C-alpha positions as CSV (number, residue, x, y, z in Angstrom):
1,L,93.0,67.2,69.5
2,E,92.7,70.1,67.3
3,R,91.9,72.4,70.4
4,S,94.8,71.0,72.4
5,N,97.0,71.6,69.7
6,E,95.7,75.1,69.5
7,D,96.4,75.4,73.2
8,L,100.0,73.9,72.9
9,G,100.6,76.3,69.9
10,A,99.3,79.1,72.2
11,R,101.8,78.4,75.0
12,V,104.6,78.0,72.6
13,S,103.9,81.3,71.0
14,S,103.5,82.9,74.2
15,F,106.8,81.3,75.4
16,D,108.5,82.4,72.5
17,K,107.1,86.1,73.1
18,D,108.4,86.0,76.7
19,I,111.8,84.9,75.3
20,K,112.1,87.9,73.1
21,E,110.6,90.5,75.5
22,Y,112.5,89.3,78.6
23,G,115.3,86.9,77.4
24,H,116.3,83.3,77.3
25,H,115.6,81.8,80.9
26,A,119.0,80.8,81.5
27,T,120.1,84.6,80.8
28,L,117.2,85.4,83.3
29,H,118.8,83.2,85.8
30,A,122.1,84.2,85.5
31,N,121.0,88.2,85.8
32,L,118.8,86.9,88.9
33,E,122.0,85.4,90.3
34,Q,123.8,88.5,89.5
35,E,121.3,90.7,91.3
36,R,121.1,88.5,94.4
37,G,125.0,89.0,94.7
38,K,124.6,92.8,94.4
39,L,121.9,92.6,96.9
40,V,124.1,90.7,99.3
41,N,126.9,92.9,99.0
42,L,124.5,96.2,99.4
43,N,123.1,94.5,102.5
44,D,126.7,94.0,104.0
45,R,127.5,97.7,103.1
46,L,124.4,98.8,104.9
47,Q,125.1,96.8,108.0
48,K,128.7,98.1,108.2
49,T,127.3,101.7,107.6
50,V,124.9,101.2,110.4
51,A,127.5,99.9,113.0
52,I,129.9,102.7,112.0
53,G,126.9,105.2,112.7
54,I,125.9,103.3,116.0
55,R,129.5,103.9,117.0
56,A,129.8,107.4,115.9
57,V,126.8,108.4,118.0
58,A,127.9,106.4,121.0
59,V,131.3,107.9,120.8
60,G,129.6,111.6,120.3
61,F,127.6,110.8,123.4
62,E,130.4,109.9,125.4
63,E,132.1,113.2,124.6
64,A,129.2,115.2,125.5
65,L,128.9,113.4,128.9
66,K,132.6,114.4,129.3
67,Q,132.1,118.1,128.4
68,V,128.9,118.3,130.7
69,E,131.0,116.7,133.5
70,K,133.6,119.1,133.0
71,S,131.4,122.1,132.6
72,Y,129.2,120.9,135.5
73,P,131.2,119.1,138.1
74,E,128.6,119.2,140.6
75,I,126.0,117.2,138.5
76,V,126.7,113.5,138.9
77,L,125.9,111.4,135.7
78,D,125.4,107.7,135.9
């Protein structure tokens, strides 16, 4: 029983130390949810940026093809 009390006391002390070092679990959970929201937002922005980049490359490629066709009408590009 004495050892059990010591173990429990050590766990409580460790928990108190973690709270002092990292914050209360409710605060940590709120911070986690906030960071998840930021991550979702960044992921959306990244996807939009990639889509814009792909469109820009496609438009640039089409313009390059037009220039080649204009400069070299004898070449047929498919």
